[in-house]
C-alpha positions as CSV (number, residue, x, y, z in Angstrom):
1,M,-17.4,34.7,-0.7
2,T,-20.5,35.3,1.3
3,S,-22.9,32.6,2.5
4,N,-25.6,33.9,0.1
5,T,-23.9,32.8,-3.1
6,A,-25.3,30.0,-5.2
7,Y,-22.0,28.1,-4.8
8,S,-22.2,28.3,-1.0
9,R,-25.8,27.1,-1.0
10,L,-24.7,24.1,-3.1
11,E,-21.9,23.4,-0.6
12,G,-24.5,23.3,2.2
13,R,-26.8,21.0,0.2
14,F,-24.0,18.6,-0.8
15,A,-22.7,18.5,2.8
16,K,-26.2,17.2,3.9
17,L,-26.1,14.7,1.0
18,S,-22.7,13.5,2.1
19,H,-24.0,12.9,5.7
20,L,-27.0,10.9,4.4
21,D,-24.8,8.9,2.1
22,Q,-22.4,8.1,4.9
23,A,-25.3,7.1,7.2
24,A,-26.5,4.7,4.4
25,G,-22.9,3.4,4.2
26,F,-22.8,2.4,7.8
27,L,-26.2,0.7,7.5
28,H,-24.7,-1.3,4.6
29,W,-21.6,-2.1,6.7
30,D,-23.8,-3.3,9.6
31,M,-25.9,-5.4,7.2
32,S,-22.8,-7.1,5.9
33,A,-20.9,-7.5,9.1
34,V,-23.2,-8.0,12.1
35,M,-26.9,-7.7,11.2
36,P,-29.1,-10.8,11.9
37,D,-30.9,-12.2,8.9
38,G,-34.2,-11.2,10.4
39,G,-33.4,-7.5,10.1
40,A,-33.1,-7.6,6.3
41,E,-36.6,-6.4,5.4
42,S,-36.6,-3.4,7.8
43,R,-33.0,-2.6,6.7
44,G,-34.1,-2.5,3.1
45,E,-36.9,0.0,4.0
46,Q,-34.4,2.2,5.9
47,L,-32.0,2.3,3.0
48,A,-34.8,2.9,0.5
49,S,-36.0,5.9,2.5
50,L,-32.5,7.3,2.8
51,A,-32.0,6.9,-1.0
52,S,-35.3,8.6,-1.7
53,L,-34.5,11.5,0.7
54,S,-31.1,12.0,-0.9
55,H,-32.6,11.9,-4.3
56,D,-35.3,14.5,-3.4
57,L,-32.6,16.9,-1.9
58,L,-30.4,16.5,-5.0
59,V,-33.0,17.0,-7.7
60,A,-35.0,19.8,-6.0
61,P,-35.7,22.7,-8.5
62,E,-33.4,25.2,-6.7
63,V,-30.3,22.9,-7.2
64,E,-30.4,23.4,-11.0
65,D,-30.8,27.1,-10.6
66,W,-27.8,27.2,-8.2
67,L,-25.7,25.2,-10.6
68,K,-26.3,27.6,-13.4
69,A,-25.7,30.7,-11.2
70,A,-22.5,29.3,-9.6
71,E,-20.9,29.0,-13.0
72,Q,-20.8,32.8,-13.1
73,E,-19.2,33.4,-9.7
74,G,-15.5,33.2,-10.5
75,L,-14.5,30.2,-8.5
76,D,-11.0,29.0,-7.7
77,D,-9.7,25.7,-9.2
78,W,-10.8,23.5,-6.3
79,K,-14.3,25.0,-6.2
80,A,-14.6,24.9,-10.0
81,A,-13.7,21.2,-9.9
82,N,-16.2,20.7,-7.0
83,L,-18.9,22.4,-9.1
84,Q,-18.2,20.1,-12.0
85,E,-18.6,17.0,-9.7
86,M,-21.8,18.5,-8.3
87,R,-23.2,18.8,-11.8
88,R,-22.2,15.2,-12.6
89,D,-24.0,14.0,-9.5
90,W,-27.1,16.1,-10.3
91,L,-27.2,14.8,-13.9
92,H,-27.2,11.2,-12.7
93,A,-29.9,11.8,-10.1
94,S,-32.2,14.2,-12.0
95,A,-32.5,11.6,-14.8
96,L,-34.3,9.1,-12.6
97,P,-37.8,9.4,-11.0
98,A,-37.9,9.0,-7.2
99,D,-40.0,5.9,-7.3
100,L,-37.4,4.1,-9.5
101,V,-34.6,5.1,-7.0
102,E,-36.6,3.5,-4.2
103,K,-37.3,0.4,-6.2
104,L,-33.6,0.0,-7.1
105,S,-32.6,0.3,-3.4
106,R,-35.2,-2.2,-2.3
107,A,-34.4,-4.7,-5.1
108,G,-30.7,-4.6,-4.3
109,S,-31.2,-5.2,-0.6
110,A,-33.7,-8.0,-1.2
111,C,-31.5,-9.7,-3.9
112,E,-28.4,-9.5,-1.7
113,M,-30.2,-11.3,1.2
114,V,-31.3,-14.1,-1.1
115,W,-27.8,-14.4,-2.5
116,R,-26.3,-14.8,1.0
117,K,-28.2,-18.1,1.4
118,A,-28.0,-19.2,-2.3
119,R,-24.2,-18.9,-2.6
120,P,-23.2,-21.4,0.1
121,A,-26.0,-23.7,-1.1
122,S,-24.9,-23.3,-4.8
123,D,-28.5,-22.6,-5.5
124,F,-28.6,-20.3,-8.5
125,K,-32.3,-21.0,-9.2
126,A,-33.1,-19.3,-5.9
127,V,-31.8,-15.9,-7.1
128,I,-33.1,-16.0,-10.7
129,E,-36.3,-14.1,-9.8
130,P,-34.7,-11.3,-7.6
131,L,-31.7,-11.0,-9.9
132,T,-34.0,-10.7,-12.9
133,R,-35.8,-7.9,-11.2
134,M,-32.5,-6.2,-10.2
135,F,-31.4,-6.2,-13.9
136,D,-34.7,-5.1,-15.2
137,L,-34.7,-2.1,-12.9
138,T,-31.0,-1.4,-13.6
139,R,-31.6,-1.6,-17.3
140,E,-34.5,0.8,-17.0
141,A,-32.3,3.3,-15.1
142,A,-29.5,2.8,-17.6
143,E,-31.8,3.6,-20.5
144,I,-33.0,6.8,-18.9
145,K,-29.5,7.9,-17.9
146,S,-28.1,7.2,-21.3
147,Q,-30.4,9.8,-22.7
148,A,-29.4,12.4,-20.1
149,L,-25.7,11.7,-20.4
150,G,-25.5,11.1,-24.2
151,V,-23.9,7.7,-23.8
152,S,-24.9,4.0,-24.2
153,P,-26.9,2.4,-21.4
154,Y,-24.0,0.4,-20.2
155,D,-21.7,3.4,-20.3
156,A,-24.2,5.3,-18.1
157,L,-23.8,2.5,-15.5
158,L,-20.0,2.5,-15.9
159,D,-19.9,6.3,-15.3
160,Q,-21.2,5.8,-11.8
161,Y,-18.0,3.9,-10.9
162,E,-15.5,5.2,-13.5
163,P,-16.3,8.9,-14.3
164,G,-15.8,9.4,-18.0
165,G,-15.1,5.8,-18.6
166,R,-16.3,4.3,-21.9
167,S,-16.8,0.6,-22.6
168,A,-15.3,0.9,-26.1
169,D,-12.0,2.1,-24.7
170,I,-12.0,-0.5,-22.0
171,A,-12.8,-3.3,-24.5
172,R,-9.8,-2.3,-26.6
173,I,-7.5,-2.5,-23.5
174,F,-9.1,-5.8,-22.4
175,E,-8.7,-7.4,-25.8
176,D,-5.0,-6.5,-25.7
177,I,-4.7,-8.1,-22.2
178,A,-6.8,-11.1,-23.3
179,G,-4.6,-11.6,-26.3
180,F,-1.4,-11.4,-24.1
181,L,-2.5,-13.6,-21.2
182,P,-2.9,-17.2,-22.7
183,G,0.6,-17.3,-24.1
184,F,2.1,-15.6,-21.1
185,L,0.2,-17.9,-18.7
186,A,1.5,-21.0,-20.5
187,E,5.0,-19.6,-20.3
188,V,4.7,-19.0,-16.6
189,L,3.2,-22.4,-15.8
190,K,6.0,-24.1,-17.7
191,K,8.7,-22.1,-15.9
192,Q,7.4,-22.4,-12.3
193,G,7.5,-26.2,-12.4
194,S,6.1,-28.4,-9.6
195,A,4.3,-26.9,-6.7
196,P,6.2,-26.1,-3.5
197,A,5.1,-27.8,-0.3
198,A,1.8,-26.5,1.0
199,L,1.7,-24.3,4.1
200,E,0.3,-26.7,6.7
201,G,-2.3,-25.4,9.1
202,P,-4.2,-25.1,11.2
203,F,-3.9,-21.3,11.5
204,P,-6.1,-20.2,14.4
205,R,-8.6,-17.4,13.6
206,D,-7.6,-15.3,16.6
207,I,-3.9,-15.4,15.6
208,Q,-4.8,-14.5,12.0
209,K,-6.6,-11.5,13.3
210,V,-3.6,-10.4,15.3
211,V,-1.4,-10.8,12.2
212,G,-3.9,-8.7,10.1
213,L,-4.0,-5.9,12.7
214,E,-0.2,-5.8,12.8
215,M,0.0,-5.6,9.1
216,M,-2.5,-2.7,9.0
217,K,-0.3,-0.9,11.5
218,T,2.8,-1.5,9.4
219,L,1.1,-0.1,6.3
220,G,0.1,3.1,8.1
221,F,-3.6,2.5,9.0
222,D,-4.9,5.0,11.6
223,F,-6.8,3.0,14.2
224,D,-8.2,6.1,15.8
225,H,-10.3,6.4,12.6
226,G,-11.1,2.9,11.6
227,R,-11.4,-0.8,12.5
228,L,-11.2,-4.4,11.2
229,D,-14.2,-6.8,11.3
230,E,-15.4,-10.0,9.6
231,S,-17.9,-10.5,6.7
232,A,-18.8,-13.0,4.0
233,H,-17.1,-10.9,1.4
234,P,-14.1,-8.6,2.3
235,F,-14.8,-4.9,1.7
236,C,-14.0,-1.4,2.8
237,G,-16.7,1.0,3.9
238,G,-17.5,3.8,6.4
239,T,-16.1,7.3,6.0
240,P,-12.6,8.9,5.8
241,D,-12.9,9.6,9.6
242,D,-14.2,6.1,10.4
243,V,-13.1,3.6,7.9
244,R,-14.5,0.0,8.3
245,I,-12.7,-2.8,6.6
246,T,-13.6,-6.5,6.8
247,T,-12.0,-9.8,5.9
248,R,-12.9,-13.5,6.2
249,Y,-10.9,-16.3,7.8
250,D,-10.0,-19.9,6.8
251,E,-8.1,-21.8,9.4
252,G,-6.5,-23.9,6.7
253,D,-5.2,-20.9,4.7
254,F,-4.0,-17.7,6.4
255,I,-2.7,-16.2,3.1
256,T,-6.1,-15.4,1.8
257,S,-7.1,-13.5,4.9
258,L,-3.8,-11.7,5.2
259,F,-3.8,-10.4,1.7
260,G,-7.5,-9.6,1.9
261,V,-6.6,-7.3,4.9
262,I,-3.7,-5.7,3.0
263,H,-6.0,-5.2,0.0
264,E,-8.7,-3.5,2.0
265,T,-6.1,-1.5,4.0
266,G,-5.0,0.0,0.7
267,H,-8.6,1.2,0.1
268,A,-8.7,2.5,3.7
269,L,-5.4,4.4,3.4
270,Y,-6.8,6.2,0.3
271,E,-9.9,7.2,2.3
272,Q,-7.9,8.3,5.3
273,G,-5.7,10.4,3.0
274,L,-8.4,12.4,1.3
275,P,-8.2,16.2,2.0
276,K,-9.9,17.2,5.2
277,D,-10.8,20.6,3.8
278,W,-13.2,18.9,1.3
279,R,-14.5,16.1,3.5
280,H,-18.2,16.5,2.6
281,Q,-18.0,17.8,-0.9
282,P,-18.0,15.8,-4.2
283,V,-14.5,17.0,-5.1
284,G,-13.2,15.5,-1.8
285,R,-14.2,12.0,-2.7
286,A,-11.9,9.4,-4.2
287,R,-11.4,9.7,-8.0
288,G,-13.5,6.8,-9.2
289,M,-13.1,3.1,-8.6
290,S,-10.2,2.3,-10.9
291,V,-8.1,4.7,-8.9
292,H,-9.6,3.2,-5.7
293,E,-8.7,-0.3,-6.8
294,S,-5.3,0.9,-7.8
295,Q,-4.6,1.9,-4.2
296,S,-5.7,-1.5,-2.8
297,L,-3.8,-3.5,-5.5
298,L,-0.7,-1.3,-5.2
299,M,-0.4,-2.3,-1.6
300,E,-1.5,-6.0,-2.1
301,M,0.1,-6.9,-5.4
302,Q,2.9,-4.4,-6.1
303,A,4.4,-3.7,-2.6
304,C,3.4,-6.7,-0.4
305,R,3.8,-9.5,-2.9
306,S,7.4,-8.4,-3.7
307,R,10.4,-10.4,-2.6
308,A,11.6,-7.4,-0.7
309,F,8.6,-7.3,1.5
310,F,8.7,-11.0,2.2
311,R,12.2,-10.5,3.7
312,F,10.4,-8.4,6.3
313,A,7.2,-10.4,6.7
314,A,8.4,-14.0,6.6
315,P,10.3,-14.0,9.9
316,K,7.4,-12.3,11.7
317,L,4.8,-14.7,10.3
318,A,7.0,-17.7,11.1
319,E,7.4,-16.6,14.7
320,T,3.7,-15.8,15.1
321,F,2.4,-19.1,13.7
322,G,5.3,-21.1,15.2
323,R,6.6,-22.4,11.9
324,R,10.0,-22.6,10.2
325,W,9.6,-20.5,7.0
326,D,12.2,-18.5,5.2
327,A,11.4,-15.6,2.9
328,D,12.0,-17.4,-0.4
329,A,10.0,-20.5,0.5
330,L,7.1,-18.4,1.8
331,Y,7.3,-16.2,-1.3
332,D,7.2,-19.2,-3.7
333,A,4.3,-20.7,-1.9
334,T,2.3,-17.5,-1.9
335,M,3.1,-16.4,-5.5
336,R,2.1,-19.6,-7.2
337,V,0.3,-19.0,-10.5
338,E,-2.6,-21.4,-11.1
339,P,-5.9,-20.9,-12.9
340,G,-8.7,-21.1,-10.2
341,F,-12.4,-20.5,-9.9
342,I,-12.5,-17.7,-7.3
343,R,-11.7,-14.1,-8.4
344,V,-10.8,-12.8,-5.0
345,D,-8.3,-15.6,-4.5
346,A,-6.8,-15.4,-8.0
347,D,-3.1,-14.8,-8.6
348,E,-1.9,-11.6,-10.4
349,V,-1.5,-13.3,-13.8
350,T,-5.0,-14.9,-14.1
351,Y,-7.0,-12.2,-12.3
352,P,-7.6,-10.1,-15.4
353,A,-9.3,-13.0,-17.1
354,H,-11.9,-13.1,-14.2
355,V,-12.7,-9.4,-14.7
356,I,-12.8,-9.6,-18.5
357,L,-15.4,-12.4,-18.2
358,R,-17.6,-10.4,-15.9
359,F,-17.2,-7.3,-18.1
360,R,-18.4,-9.3,-21.2
361,L,-21.3,-10.9,-19.3
362,E,-22.8,-7.8,-17.7
363,Q,-22.7,-6.0,-21.0
364,A,-24.6,-8.9,-22.6
365,L,-27.1,-8.9,-19.7
366,I,-27.8,-5.2,-19.9
367,A,-28.2,-5.5,-23.7
368,K,-30.6,-8.4,-23.3
369,E,-28.3,-10.6,-25.3
370,L,-28.1,-13.0,-22.4
371,K,-30.9,-14.1,-20.1
372,I,-30.4,-14.4,-16.3
373,A,-31.4,-18.1,-16.4
374,D,-28.6,-18.7,-18.9
375,L,-25.9,-17.0,-16.9
376,P,-24.4,-20.1,-15.3
377,A,-23.8,-21.8,-18.7
378,A,-22.4,-18.6,-20.2
379,W,-20.1,-18.1,-17.2
380,N,-18.8,-21.7,-17.4
381,E,-18.2,-21.3,-21.1
382,G,-16.3,-18.1,-20.6
383,M,-14.1,-19.6,-17.8
384,E,-13.2,-22.5,-20.1
385,E,-12.3,-20.1,-22.9
386,L,-10.2,-17.7,-20.8
387,L,-8.6,-20.0,-18.3
388,G,-9.2,-23.5,-19.5
389,I,-11.2,-24.5,-16.4
390,T,-14.9,-25.1,-15.7
391,P,-16.5,-24.4,-12.3
392,P,-17.9,-27.6,-10.7
393,D,-20.8,-25.6,-9.2
394,D,-22.4,-22.2,-9.2
395,R,-21.0,-21.3,-5.8
396,R,-17.6,-21.2,-7.4
397,G,-19.1,-19.8,-10.6
398,C,-21.6,-17.1,-11.1
399,L,-22.7,-16.9,-7.5
400,Q,-19.3,-16.0,-6.0
401,D,-19.4,-12.2,-6.2
402,I,-21.8,-9.9,-4.4
403,H,-21.7,-7.1,-7.0
404,W,-24.6,-8.0,-9.4
405,Y,-26.8,-9.2,-6.5
406,D,-26.6,-5.9,-4.7
407,G,-27.0,-3.8,-7.9
408,A,-23.3,-2.8,-8.6
409,I,-23.4,-3.3,-12.4
410,G,-20.6,-1.6,-14.3
411,Y,-18.2,-2.0,-11.4
412,F,-16.1,-5.0,-12.5
413,P,-14.0,-3.4,-15.2
414,T,-12.4,-1.1,-12.6
415,Y,-10.6,-4.0,-10.9
416,T,-8.3,-4.6,-13.9
417,L,-8.1,-1.0,-14.8
418,G,-7.0,-0.6,-11.2
419,A,-4.4,-3.3,-11.5
420,M,-2.9,-1.6,-14.5
421,T,-3.0,1.8,-12.8
422,A,-1.4,0.3,-9.7
423,A,1.5,-1.0,-11.8
424,Q,2.0,2.4,-13.4
425,L,1.9,4.3,-10.1
426,F,4.3,1.9,-8.4
427,D,6.7,2.2,-11.4
428,A,6.6,5.9,-11.0
429,A,7.0,5.7,-7.2
430,S,10.0,3.4,-7.6
431,K,11.7,6.0,-9.7
432,A,10.9,8.8,-7.3
433,L,12.0,6.7,-4.2
434,P,15.3,5.1,-5.1
435,D,15.4,3.1,-1.8
436,L,11.8,1.8,-2.1
437,E,13.0,-1.8,-2.2
438,G,15.0,-1.3,0.9
439,D,12.1,0.4,2.6
440,L,9.8,-2.5,1.9
441,A,12.4,-5.0,3.1
442,A,12.5,-3.1,6.4
443,G,8.7,-2.7,6.7
444,R,9.0,1.0,6.2
445,F,5.9,2.2,4.3
446,A,6.0,5.9,5.3
447,P,7.9,6.9,2.1
448,L,5.6,5.1,-0.2
449,L,2.5,6.3,1.6
450,G,3.8,9.8,1.6
451,W,4.3,9.7,-2.2
452,L,0.7,8.4,-2.6
453,R,-0.6,11.1,-0.3
454,E,1.0,13.8,-2.5
455,N,0.3,12.3,-5.9
456,V,-3.1,10.5,-5.5
457,H,-4.8,10.8,-2.1
458,G,-4.5,14.5,-1.5
459,K,-5.8,15.3,-5.0
460,A,-9.1,13.5,-4.5
461,S,-11.4,14.3,-7.4
462,R,-9.9,17.6,-8.4
463,Y,-8.7,16.0,-11.7
464,S,-10.0,13.5,-14.1
465,T,-8.6,9.9,-13.9
466,D,-6.5,10.4,-17.0
467,E,-5.1,13.8,-15.8
468,L,-4.4,12.4,-12.3
469,L,-2.4,9.5,-13.8
470,R,-0.6,11.8,-16.2
471,Q,0.5,14.1,-13.4
472,A,1.7,11.3,-11.2
473,T,3.4,9.2,-13.9
474,G,3.9,11.4,-16.9
475,K,1.6,9.5,-19.2
476,P,-2.0,8.1,-19.5
477,L,-2.8,4.5,-18.7
478,D,-0.3,2.3,-20.6
479,A,-1.0,-1.5,-20.7
480,E,2.6,-2.1,-21.6
481,I,3.8,-1.1,-18.1
482,F,1.4,-3.7,-16.6
483,K,2.6,-6.4,-19.0
484,A,6.3,-5.5,-18.3
485,H,5.6,-5.8,-14.5
486,L,4.1,-9.3,-15.0
487,R,7.1,-10.4,-17.2
488,R,9.6,-9.1,-14.6
489,R,7.9,-10.9,-11.7
490,Y,6.9,-14.2,-13.3
491,A,8.8,-14.8,-16.5
């Protein structure tokens, strides 16, 4: 195929867009990891300019002409899938005027910086104004995109993170899980009995970092193409060739940091495993956030919270921290099920309730059925309904997550969809790798990572989420596999 085809022109344009997006990603990483507070205003302008430039390149008149012409060029399967992803990107971008794109970028940066100070101070009133503006602009964008995509405003937001995802389908799945959890949680709490002895600190920060780096190496992280840093909220950013992950440390609790590192390493392994031939094309990206979350949760929850893995990890952790821990005792202390206020610290059983709450609330906020000022009360009421607990302050309530404050609305459902996908993929991997339990007990992750490379990472966005899961596991997403996993492990 010559360089004069419409498709080749599109590849060139989307490569430039990829570079701009990656540059913005590193600016976001810097803002979260090392930027001083005084840089916030200028950083917001930088990101807004990049967002505007990317938008102009994507919605330029020639792009629509190239998209139409490329459909007639007889593309192979990968290129046809790439063209489909290009059109999806173009539909999202062309729906919005450039000034709204800039306003959204600025509002997200401004709101996030206010949130950073408001969260530790538990000062929700401080964020009401910027968060209201954030939702007003997001609602405006959602209304416009809903017309272009032919879906509801909330589904237009959801599609940015879960391509093809629909809130009605997710609501049915979540209602099933919400109906299952209360009775199951009561059963688990009754069965586990009294709490084991707490793991006594302190656990020095520098030693925790060494442990995290060793764990990343064990899982298969490539340090020639990535690094570990610290931030207020753990995340994975960067590019497939330079993956940046962060965690946070508490010298009274090393478990949170350790499993935060494992979680973000799962994300990073997915990025590092994406096909090199399609690095800067839409088809070479990860297949939506539910699949991305499945990769982090597969490592964190399925593989590394197994008894088999603790047989490998416990002796190493005990030696490093100078403690006397055996595998069973450390497992019991780590796997304790208990309703808590913080989503990122939640156990595997109660975690879905945190996500279901956020899914319900952000839908109500977009639909104007809930006012921003009433969010804390609605949050607390939902926590009481789903988990039987009420946050004592907004820091442990509606201020705890960064997502809404930086404009990521429609993202939350992918966490529990990802947990379910992780259970289904791990179930399939266990059948394909008969000695997987022995591998985990020996700290050998190469077989599991190889299976994921073949069945998930290497396929990038060539297939829809449903088709990717069907090819890997033989069936579409099945909530019963997730529930069966929970029963085996906890009941």
